[in-house]
C-alpha positions, 0 to 999 in steps of 0.5 A: 488536533486533527490527525494527519492522513498520508495519501499514496497514489497508485501506479496501478491505473497506468500501463505505460512505464514512462507515464508512471515516471511522469506521474511520480514527478507530478505528484511529488510534493503533493502525495506522500507516497507513490504506491507501486503495485507490483505483480508478476502473474503468479499471485494475481493474473496481472503482470506489471513491472519490477525493481528495474522500473522502481529504480528508474522512478527513484532516480527521476523523482523525489517521491517516497516509494511504497512498494506493494508486492502482489507476488508469491514468495518474493523473498529472493527479490526483496534485496533488489527492491531495497537497492532500487530505493523502496521506503516501504515494502509490503508483502501479502500474508496469502503469498506465503505457503510457509509462514516462517518465510513470511517472518524471515521476509519481514525481518529482512526488510526491517534489518535493511532499514526499510519499513515492512508491511503485511497485507491481507485480502478482503476474505482473510480475517485479521485474526489470521495475521494478528501475530505478525502485526506485532513486528510490522510497520504497516498493515495494509487492508485490501478493500477489493480483490487485488489485481484490478484497478477501478473496483468498488470498495467492499464496505464491510472492510471498514469494520475490519479497519476498526478491528485492527485499530482497536487491536493496535490501541489495546496492545500499544502498537504503532504500525500504520494502517493502510487501505487500498482499493476503491478509495474515493471522496465518498468513503475516504472520511469513513476510512479515516474515522475508522482509523486509517493512516495511509489512504491509497488512491488509484483511479480516483486521483489519476483520473481527476481533472485536478489531481493535486486538489483530489489529494487535498480533498482525500485528506479531508482538507478544504 
């Protein structure tokens, strides 16, 4: 039986807040998640939005919210994102100087009935985050350096996905493998075959003339 792959459409290409809400409404029922790329200039140079807009998106749409926090030590704001309606909250391994805070953050997210994810930049080896993966619901692999939409995927990240998939299988774990960065129709099948469960698409879907069809094509459906 063909494995189902979820599609998360990213807010990153959109700078206007109202357009983000309209995009969420447009993609509900087509995409599985709205991937909310949240940055505040302390982890990456870009600044986007916070839990206030997330709550507004949640009140005005039915799409599931996949929140990707590209911020340093976000533990103080996590309750606000939970309250705003996040379904997944993913934090970056590299954003925590004290890894005990990372453990506490993951545990806090899970204790509040939200799926907890850990993300790693392209240069971070999976072996560095392997011990944390045992307690995560999602492992998010970045195919590009975080902070800018429209970059080309680093092809060696496919091997990283394969490594994570093999680790999950050999340890009988059930976390989802998510991939974000440079996803398009040319590399989607390679990523799916490598073991990706959730494909994040920013520019490819958003800039498509037929966005709904673009999502169908990314899933590998005809």
